C-alpha positions as CSV (number, residue, x, y, z in Angstrom):
1,M,10.3,-48.9,63.9
2,T,9.2,-45.9,62.0
3,R,6.3,-46.6,59.6
4,P,5.9,-44.7,56.5
5,D,2.8,-42.5,55.7
6,F,3.1,-43.0,52.0
7,I,5.0,-45.4,49.8
8,F,5.8,-45.0,46.1
9,E,7.2,-48.1,44.3
10,S,8.8,-47.2,41.0
11,S,10.0,-49.7,38.4
12,W,10.2,-50.2,34.7
13,E,8.2,-53.5,35.3
14,V,5.2,-51.9,36.9
15,C,2.2,-53.0,34.6
16,N,4.9,-54.2,32.3
17,K,5.8,-57.8,32.3
18,V,9.3,-58.1,31.1
19,G,11.2,-60.0,33.9
20,G,11.4,-61.0,37.5
21,I,10.9,-57.7,39.1
22,H,7.4,-57.7,37.7
23,T,6.9,-60.9,39.8
24,V,8.4,-59.3,42.9
25,L,6.2,-56.2,42.9
26,S,3.0,-57.7,41.5
27,T,3.1,-60.4,44.3
28,M,4.2,-58.0,47.0
29,A,1.4,-55.7,46.1
30,R,-1.4,-57.5,48.1
31,T,0.6,-57.6,51.3
32,L,1.5,-53.9,51.2
33,Q,-1.7,-52.8,50.0
34,Q,-3.4,-54.5,52.9
35,Q,-1.2,-52.6,55.3
36,F,-1.2,-49.2,53.7
37,G,-4.3,-49.1,51.4
38,D,-4.3,-46.3,48.9
39,R,-1.2,-44.8,50.6
40,L,0.8,-47.2,48.4
41,I,1.2,-46.1,44.7
42,F,3.0,-47.9,42.0
43,I,4.5,-45.9,39.2
44,G,5.4,-47.5,35.8
45,P,6.0,-46.4,32.3
46,D,3.1,-45.6,30.0
47,I,4.0,-48.0,27.2
48,E,1.9,-50.5,25.3
49,T,2.4,-54.0,26.6
50,P,0.9,-57.4,25.7
51,G,-1.5,-58.8,28.2
52,D,-1.9,-55.3,29.8
53,D,-2.9,-55.6,33.4
54,F,-3.7,-51.8,34.0
55,R,-7.3,-50.6,34.4
56,E,-7.4,-46.9,34.0
57,D,-10.0,-44.9,36.2
58,R,-10.1,-41.4,35.1
59,A,-12.1,-40.3,38.2
60,L,-9.2,-41.3,40.5
61,M,-7.3,-38.3,41.5
62,A,-8.5,-36.3,38.6
63,D,-7.7,-32.8,40.1
64,W,-4.2,-33.8,40.8
65,R,-3.7,-35.4,37.4
66,E,-4.8,-32.1,35.7
67,A,-2.5,-30.0,37.9
68,A,0.4,-32.3,37.2
69,A,0.0,-31.8,33.5
70,R,-0.4,-28.0,34.0
71,D,2.4,-27.6,36.5
72,E,5.0,-30.2,35.3
73,G,3.9,-31.3,31.9
74,L,3.4,-34.7,33.4
75,R,1.0,-36.9,31.2
76,L,-0.3,-39.5,33.6
77,R,-2.9,-42.3,33.5
78,I,-4.2,-43.3,36.9
79,G,-6.0,-46.5,37.7
80,R,-5.5,-49.9,39.3
81,W,-2.9,-52.7,38.7
82,A,-4.9,-55.9,38.2
83,V,-2.8,-58.0,40.5
84,G,-3.4,-59.1,44.1
85,G,-4.7,-56.2,46.2
86,E,-5.4,-54.1,43.1
87,P,-3.2,-51.2,44.3
88,L,-3.2,-47.7,42.8
89,A,-1.0,-47.4,39.8
90,V,0.2,-44.3,37.9
91,R,1.6,-44.8,34.4
92,V,3.8,-41.8,33.2
93,D,4.3,-40.9,29.6
94,F,8.0,-40.0,29.8
95,R,8.5,-39.2,26.1
96,P,7.9,-35.4,26.3
97,F,10.9,-35.2,28.6
98,F,13.4,-36.5,26.0
99,D,14.0,-32.9,24.8
100,G,15.7,-32.1,28.2
101,R,17.9,-35.2,28.1
102,D,21.2,-33.4,27.7
103,A,20.5,-30.9,30.4
104,L,19.4,-33.8,32.8
105,Y,22.6,-35.7,32.1
106,Y,24.7,-32.6,32.6
107,A,23.0,-32.0,36.0
108,M,23.6,-35.6,37.0
109,W,27.2,-35.3,36.2
110,E,27.5,-32.0,38.1
111,D,25.6,-33.2,41.2
112,F,26.6,-36.9,41.4
113,G,29.5,-37.6,39.0
114,I,27.4,-39.9,36.7
115,D,29.0,-40.4,33.3
116,S,26.4,-40.8,30.8
117,S,28.7,-40.2,27.9
118,H,29.0,-44.0,27.0
119,A,25.3,-44.6,27.2
120,Y,23.5,-46.7,24.6
121,G,20.6,-48.9,24.1
122,D,17.9,-48.7,26.8
123,Y,19.8,-46.2,28.9
124,D,17.9,-43.1,27.7
125,E,14.5,-44.4,28.1
126,A,15.2,-45.8,31.5
127,C,16.7,-42.7,32.8
128,I,14.1,-40.3,31.3
129,F,11.2,-42.5,32.8
130,A,13.0,-42.7,36.1
131,C,13.2,-39.0,36.4
132,A,9.6,-38.6,35.2
133,A,8.5,-41.0,37.9
134,A,10.5,-38.9,40.5
135,R,8.8,-35.7,39.3
136,T,5.5,-37.5,39.7
137,V,6.3,-38.2,43.3
138,R,7.5,-34.8,44.0
139,H,4.4,-33.1,42.4
140,F,2.1,-35.5,44.3
141,C,3.6,-34.7,47.6
142,L,3.7,-30.9,47.0
143,Y,0.2,-30.8,45.6
144,H,-1.1,-32.5,48.7
145,H,1.1,-30.6,51.2
146,M,2.9,-33.7,52.4
147,E,6.3,-32.1,53.0
148,D,6.1,-33.1,56.7
149,K,4.8,-36.6,56.1
150,R,7.0,-39.7,56.2
151,I,7.4,-40.4,52.6
152,V,9.2,-43.5,51.1
153,A,10.1,-43.5,47.4
154,H,11.5,-46.9,46.4
155,F,13.2,-47.4,43.1
156,H,14.0,-50.8,41.7
157,E,17.1,-51.7,39.6
158,W,19.5,-49.4,37.6
159,T,16.7,-48.5,35.3
160,T,15.2,-46.3,37.9
161,G,18.2,-45.3,39.9
162,M,18.3,-41.8,38.4
163,G,14.9,-41.3,40.0
164,A,16.3,-41.7,43.5
165,L,19.0,-39.1,42.6
166,Y,16.5,-36.7,41.2
167,L,14.6,-36.7,44.4
168,R,17.8,-36.4,46.5
169,R,18.4,-33.2,44.6
170,H,15.0,-31.8,44.1
171,F,12.8,-33.1,46.9
172,P,15.0,-34.2,49.8
173,A,12.1,-34.6,52.2
174,A,11.4,-38.0,50.5
175,A,13.3,-41.1,52.0
176,T,14.8,-42.9,49.0
177,V,15.4,-46.7,48.9
178,F,17.3,-48.1,46.0
179,T,17.3,-51.8,45.3
180,T,19.6,-53.6,42.9
181,H,18.2,-57.0,42.1
182,A,21.4,-57.9,40.2
183,T,24.3,-55.6,39.7
184,C,24.8,-54.5,36.0
185,I,28.5,-55.5,36.0
186,G,28.0,-58.7,37.8
187,R,25.4,-60.0,35.3
188,S,27.7,-58.8,32.5
189,I,30.8,-60.6,33.8
190,A,28.9,-63.8,34.2
191,G,27.0,-63.4,30.9
192,N,30.3,-62.9,29.0
193,G,31.6,-66.2,30.2
194,K,34.1,-64.8,32.7
195,P,34.6,-66.5,36.1
196,L,32.7,-64.3,38.5
197,Y,33.0,-66.1,41.8
198,S,36.6,-67.5,41.8
199,C,37.9,-64.0,40.7
200,M,35.6,-61.8,42.6
201,D,38.1,-60.4,44.9
202,G,40.2,-59.3,42.0
203,Y,37.6,-57.5,40.0
204,N,37.3,-53.8,40.0
205,G,33.8,-52.7,39.1
206,D,34.8,-49.5,37.3
207,Q,37.5,-51.1,35.3
208,M,35.3,-54.0,34.3
209,A,32.5,-51.7,33.3
210,F,34.7,-50.0,30.7
211,E,36.0,-53.4,29.5
212,L,32.5,-54.8,29.0
213,N,31.0,-51.4,27.6
214,M,28.8,-51.0,30.6
215,A,30.3,-47.7,31.9
216,A,27.1,-45.6,31.9
217,K,24.8,-48.1,33.6
218,H,27.4,-49.1,36.2
219,S,28.2,-45.4,37.0
220,L,24.5,-44.7,37.5
221,E,23.9,-47.9,39.7
222,K,27.0,-47.2,41.8
223,Q,26.0,-43.6,42.5
224,A,22.4,-44.6,43.2
225,A,23.6,-47.2,45.7
226,H,25.9,-44.7,47.4
227,R,23.5,-41.8,47.6
228,A,20.2,-43.4,48.4
229,D,19.0,-43.3,51.9
230,C,18.8,-47.0,52.1
231,F,20.4,-49.3,49.6
232,T,19.3,-52.9,49.5
233,T,19.8,-56.0,47.4
234,V,17.9,-59.4,47.4
235,S,20.3,-61.9,48.7
236,E,23.7,-62.5,50.5
237,T,25.0,-63.7,47.0
238,T,24.4,-60.3,45.5
239,A,25.5,-58.4,48.6
240,A,28.9,-59.8,48.1
241,E,28.8,-58.4,44.4
242,C,27.8,-55.0,45.8
243,R,30.6,-54.8,48.3
244,Q,33.1,-55.6,45.6
245,L,31.8,-54.2,42.4
246,L,29.8,-51.2,43.6
247,E,32.0,-50.7,46.7
248,K,29.0,-50.4,48.9
249,E,27.8,-52.6,51.7
250,P,24.0,-52.9,51.4
251,D,22.1,-51.4,54.2
252,A,19.6,-54.3,54.1
253,V,18.9,-57.5,52.4
254,T,15.4,-57.8,51.1
255,P,14.7,-61.3,49.9
256,N,11.7,-61.9,47.6
257,G,8.5,-63.5,48.9
258,F,5.6,-65.2,47.0
259,E,1.9,-64.7,46.9
260,P,0.2,-68.1,47.7
261,D,-3.1,-66.9,46.1
262,L,-1.6,-67.6,42.7
263,V,-1.6,-71.3,43.4
264,P,-5.0,-73.2,42.8
265,P,-6.8,-74.2,46.0
266,A,-5.8,-77.6,47.4
267,G,-7.8,-80.6,46.5
268,E,-9.9,-81.0,43.5
269,P,-9.2,-77.4,42.0
270,Y,-5.4,-78.1,42.0
271,A,-5.9,-81.7,40.7
272,A,-8.1,-80.4,37.9
273,V,-5.4,-77.9,36.7
274,R,-2.7,-80.5,37.0
275,R,-4.7,-83.0,34.9
276,E,-5.4,-80.5,32.3
277,A,-1.9,-79.3,32.2
278,R,-0.4,-82.8,31.7
279,R,-2.9,-83.6,29.2
280,T,-2.0,-80.5,27.1
281,L,1.8,-81.1,27.5
282,L,1.6,-84.7,26.5
283,R,-0.8,-83.9,23.6
284,V,1.6,-81.3,22.2
285,A,4.6,-83.5,22.7
286,G,2.9,-86.4,21.1
287,K,2.0,-84.4,17.9
288,L,5.5,-83.0,17.6
289,L,7.2,-86.3,18.2
290,G,5.0,-88.4,16.0
291,H,4.1,-90.9,18.7
292,A,1.9,-91.1,21.8
293,V,3.8,-90.2,24.9
294,R,3.1,-92.4,27.9
295,P,0.6,-91.0,30.4
296,D,3.0,-91.6,33.2
297,A,5.9,-90.0,31.4
298,F,8.2,-87.9,33.7
299,L,7.8,-84.2,32.8
300,V,10.6,-81.9,33.7
301,S,11.3,-78.2,32.8
302,T,13.4,-75.3,33.1
303,G,12.4,-71.7,32.4
304,G,13.2,-67.9,33.0
305,R,14.9,-65.4,30.9
306,Y,17.0,-66.4,27.8
307,E,20.4,-66.0,29.7
308,Y,22.1,-69.1,28.3
309,R,24.9,-69.5,30.7
310,N,23.6,-67.4,33.6
311,K,20.4,-69.4,33.9
312,G,22.1,-72.7,33.4
313,I,20.2,-73.6,30.2
314,D,23.4,-75.2,28.8
315,M,23.7,-77.4,31.9
316,F,20.0,-78.3,31.8
317,I,20.6,-79.7,28.2
318,D,23.6,-81.6,29.5
319,V,21.8,-83.1,32.4
320,M,19.0,-84.4,30.0
321,N,21.7,-85.8,27.9
322,L,23.2,-87.7,30.9
323,L,19.8,-89.2,31.4
324,R,19.4,-90.0,27.8
325,C,22.8,-91.8,27.7
326,A,22.3,-93.6,31.1
327,A,23.7,-97.2,30.7
328,D,20.9,-98.7,32.8
329,G,18.1,-97.4,30.6
330,G,16.5,-95.5,33.4
331,E,13.1,-95.5,34.9
332,G,10.7,-94.7,32.0
333,E,10.0,-92.1,29.4
334,V,11.2,-88.5,30.1
335,V,10.1,-85.3,28.3
336,A,12.1,-82.2,29.0
337,F,10.7,-78.8,28.3
338,I,13.0,-75.6,27.9
339,M,10.4,-72.8,28.6
340,V,12.5,-69.9,27.8
341,P,11.0,-66.9,25.6
342,A,13.1,-66.3,22.5
343,W,12.8,-64.3,19.3
344,V,9.6,-66.1,18.1
345,F,8.5,-65.7,14.5
346,A,5.2,-67.6,14.7
347,P,3.7,-70.8,16.1
348,R,4.4,-73.8,14.0
349,A,1.6,-74.0,11.5
350,D,2.0,-77.8,11.1
351,L,1.8,-78.3,14.8
352,K,-1.1,-76.0,15.3
353,E,-3.1,-77.6,12.5
354,A,-2.4,-81.1,14.0
355,L,-3.6,-79.9,17.4
356,D,-6.7,-78.0,16.1
357,R,-7.8,-80.7,13.8
358,D,-6.5,-83.6,16.1
359,I,-4.8,-85.1,13.1
360,E,-3.0,-88.4,13.8
361,I,0.8,-88.0,13.4
362,T,2.8,-91.2,13.0
363,E,6.3,-89.8,12.5
364,P,8.3,-86.9,13.9
365,M,7.6,-83.5,12.5
366,Q,10.4,-81.6,10.8
367,T,12.7,-80.3,13.6
368,P,10.8,-82.2,16.4
369,F,12.5,-80.0,19.1
370,I,10.7,-76.8,19.0
371,T,7.0,-75.6,19.2
372,H,7.4,-72.1,17.6
373,W,9.5,-71.1,14.7
374,L,12.2,-68.5,15.5
375,H,13.8,-65.6,13.7
376,G,17.4,-66.6,12.9
377,M,16.9,-70.1,14.3
378,E,20.2,-71.3,12.7
379,D,22.0,-69.1,15.2
380,D,20.0,-70.0,18.2
381,R,22.2,-71.3,21.0
382,V,19.5,-73.6,22.5
383,M,18.8,-75.4,19.2
384,N,22.4,-75.7,18.3
385,F,23.3,-77.2,21.5
386,I,20.4,-79.7,21.3
387,Y,21.7,-80.8,17.9
388,H,25.3,-80.9,19.2
389,A,24.3,-83.1,22.1
390,G,23.0,-85.7,19.8
391,F,19.2,-85.7,20.6
392,T,16.9,-87.1,17.9
393,N,13.6,-87.2,19.8
394,A,13.0,-90.6,18.1
395,A,10.4,-92.9,19.7
396,S,13.2,-95.3,20.6
397,E,14.9,-92.6,22.7
398,R,14.0,-92.6,26.4
399,V,14.5,-88.8,26.9
400,K,13.1,-86.3,24.5
401,I,13.7,-82.5,24.7
402,I,11.3,-79.7,23.4
403,F,12.2,-76.0,23.3
404,V,9.1,-73.8,24.0
405,P,10.3,-70.4,23.0
406,C,7.2,-68.3,23.6
407,Y,5.7,-66.3,26.5
408,A,3.3,-68.7,28.1
409,D,0.5,-66.1,28.5
410,G,-2.4,-68.3,27.7
411,K,-2.5,-67.3,24.0
412,D,0.7,-68.6,22.4
413,G,-1.1,-70.5,19.7
414,I,0.1,-74.0,20.7
415,F,-0.4,-74.5,24.5
416,D,-2.7,-71.6,25.1
417,M,-2.1,-72.1,28.9
418,T,-0.3,-69.8,31.3
419,Y,3.2,-70.7,32.7
420,Y,1.7,-71.2,36.2
421,D,-0.8,-73.7,34.8
422,L,1.7,-75.5,32.7
423,L,4.1,-75.7,35.7
424,T,1.4,-77.4,37.7
425,G,1.6,-80.3,35.3
426,M,5.4,-81.0,35.7
427,D,6.9,-83.7,37.9
428,C,10.1,-81.8,38.5
429,T,11.8,-78.5,37.6
430,V,15.5,-77.8,37.2
431,F,17.2,-74.4,37.4
432,P,21.0,-75.0,37.5
433,S,21.8,-71.2,37.6
434,Y,25.3,-69.9,37.4
435,Y,24.1,-66.3,38.1
436,E,20.8,-65.9,39.9
437,P,20.6,-63.1,42.5
438,W,17.4,-64.5,43.9
439,G,15.6,-67.0,41.7
440,Y,11.9,-66.8,41.4
441,T,11.5,-69.7,39.2
442,P,12.5,-72.5,41.8
443,M,10.5,-70.6,44.4
444,E,7.4,-70.7,42.1
445,S,7.9,-74.3,41.5
446,V,7.8,-75.4,45.2
447,A,4.9,-72.9,45.7
448,F,2.9,-75.0,43.1
449,G,4.0,-78.3,44.8
450,I,6.5,-79.3,42.2
451,P,9.9,-80.4,43.5
452,T,12.8,-78.4,42.1
453,V,16.7,-78.5,41.7
454,T,18.6,-75.3,42.0
455,T,22.1,-74.2,43.0
456,D,23.8,-72.6,45.9
457,L,24.7,-69.6,43.5
458,A,21.1,-68.6,43.6
459,G,19.7,-66.5,46.4
460,F,16.7,-68.8,46.9
461,G,19.0,-71.8,46.9
462,M,21.0,-70.3,49.8
463,W,17.9,-69.4,51.6
464,A,16.4,-73.0,51.2
465,K,19.7,-74.4,52.6
466,S,19.2,-72.2,55.6
467,V,15.8,-73.5,56.4
468,V,16.0,-77.1,55.1
469,A,18.5,-79.2,56.9
470,T,18.9,-81.7,54.2
471,A,18.5,-79.5,51.2
472,G,21.8,-80.5,49.8
473,R,21.2,-83.1,47.1
474,D,18.1,-84.6,48.7
475,I,15.1,-83.9,46.4
476,G,12.9,-85.7,48.9
477,E,12.6,-82.5,50.9
478,G,11.1,-80.7,47.8
479,V,14.1,-78.8,46.9
480,A,17.7,-80.0,46.1
481,V,20.4,-77.3,46.3
482,I,23.5,-78.4,44.2
483,H,26.8,-76.9,44.9
484,R,28.1,-75.0,41.9
485,T,31.3,-73.2,41.3
486,D,33.4,-71.8,38.5
487,D,35.1,-75.1,38.2
488,N,32.8,-78.0,38.8
489,Y,30.3,-77.8,35.8
490,A,30.5,-81.6,35.1
491,A,30.1,-82.6,38.7
492,A,27.2,-80.3,39.2
493,A,25.5,-81.8,36.0
494,R,26.0,-85.3,37.5
495,D,24.5,-84.4,40.9
496,I,21.4,-82.9,39.2
497,A,20.9,-86.0,37.2
498,A,21.2,-88.2,40.3
499,C,18.5,-86.0,41.9
500,L,16.1,-86.6,39.1
501,H,16.9,-90.5,39.0
502,A,16.0,-90.5,42.7
503,L,12.7,-88.7,42.2
504,M,11.8,-90.9,39.2
505,R,12.3,-94.1,41.3
506,M,9.8,-92.8,43.9
507,D,6.2,-94.2,43.9
508,G,3.0,-92.2,43.9
509,A,2.8,-92.0,47.6
510,E,6.3,-90.8,48.0
511,R,5.9,-88.1,45.4
512,D,2.8,-86.9,47.2
513,A,4.9,-86.6,50.3
514,V,7.5,-84.5,48.4
515,A,4.7,-82.2,47.1
516,R,3.5,-81.6,50.7
517,R,7.0,-80.7,51.8
518,C,7.1,-78.3,48.8
519,F,4.0,-76.5,49.9
520,A,5.4,-76.4,53.5
521,L,8.6,-74.8,52.4
522,A,6.9,-72.3,50.2
523,A,4.7,-71.2,53.2
524,R,7.9,-70.1,54.8
525,A,8.6,-67.7,52.0
526,D,5.2,-66.1,52.0
527,W,5.2,-62.3,51.6
528,A,3.4,-62.2,55.0
529,H,6.8,-63.2,56.5
530,F,9.2,-61.5,54.1
531,I,7.6,-58.1,54.0
532,A,9.4,-57.4,57.4
533,F,12.7,-57.0,55.5
534,Y,11.0,-54.2,53.5
535,H,9.8,-52.5,56.6
536,R,13.3,-52.6,58.0
537,A,14.5,-50.9,54.8
538,F,11.9,-48.3,55.0
539,D,12.8,-47.6,58.6
540,I,16.4,-47.2,57.8
541,A,15.6,-44.7,55.0
542,L,13.3,-42.7,57.1
543,R,15.7,-42.4,60.0
544,K,18.5,-41.4,57.7
545,T,16.3,-38.8,56.0
546,R,15.5,-37.4,59.3
547,E,19.1,-37.1,60.3
548,R,20.0,-35.6,57.0
549,T,17.2,-32.9,57.1
550,S,17.9,-32.2,60.7
551,E,21.7,-31.5,59.9
552,K,20.6,-29.2,57.0
553,Q,18.4,-27.2,59.4
554,R,21.1,-26.9,62.0
555,G,23.6,-25.9,59.3
């Protein structure tokens, strides 16, 4: 297998925590950095981000940085990404290149047939950054006389697809890898309430892109998939989308791994984090609800991006309502947390004061379903469905539901704990996804020893079924993978409720055994195992580049 001499990883989410790709790259960094050292460079946009995890070091590659500014007009900041392995990171100020946007788009149309005429929203920023990142790769290689080295330039998601094409045109010595973590048009079909799976064979990606006003992004993503030296996606589920909607079979499937060092060490360190997380969750819930929540209450959560249908937030609320309305009264108190960032206005002042001053609250607060006030809360889909389902959060109700619409970054003003710490305090998580190319949230859950329920429409769910013989509906193995289609919403919700009932009936020893199975399953998804899929993609790209350049020399 051909091994790269240098790897460049480019993404809008390098040093910029906005979604799941940040988790992919930040957890993968340690394993790749151990293998390649400072011959691995991450490239991200130079924008202000909350919780910035970039540490600039102006002594690093100072001569090249000055040459890049002089020769290419590249304004770069170079340092370390403060994640596992602390790899080299370059942040590119792409704004100076906006003046050349029209010429760039014309060249992309001439060379690759990319139609940017229908672009809107974040298209311009993404494409200008992608090409600035590609120019950075090109200049670095030329400055260091690396034309004969085995160079891999890996571009993630449509947002950097134009960078792969730029290198194909201006620096063909680089082997390009393009990974779509979710196709633009597949996500859009699902998010617009259309049946993605039952009608997949009938969809034409180009036609649907125009119908759903996604023509520019789809055009770019499709051409990047076809023209990159190696095209990959993260699961067999998304590979089916690529075949149909992008008309391109992926060259490799590169599933996402996890970095075990994120989990507190076993024993007392883990137990201490869990105790503190539960104490915080129960305390916040008690103040909001106006009554003390039982210490042994069953805590369950969902999380991820605010994609109401795609992430199954609607089904999560329905499942909690099934538990609330169960005829048998159930197995104790349940508090369900929807941990999905939304358009937060501010932490609730009344709740914050009650927590800060430890005020005794004896009746539910106004709107006892939410921890942070939202902009336009009257139009929020989660809040409206909670009301529609009939929740009251009264002390007499067995199941309470709480919307936590903030980024759990440790400084949200209410919990002031990170998502991973709060996750450690849960008894179970539920991610009933309709559209989930991979599914980091259920993977994170089992990595932290928390049993999870996901679906077979998620890449992680399909992987779990392939390695856990009884994954099906058996939460006892640490993960339950529920069958979900376009047509079985109610049945899937009932199956999830049954999984939760089964877990709640277990005693402490049985739950401890389930947690051990979670840890064992997560160990099989460690990046130490999954990085091999990336090496295969790098090998494919390097071999294809060698063939391509040899043909050009012969011609």
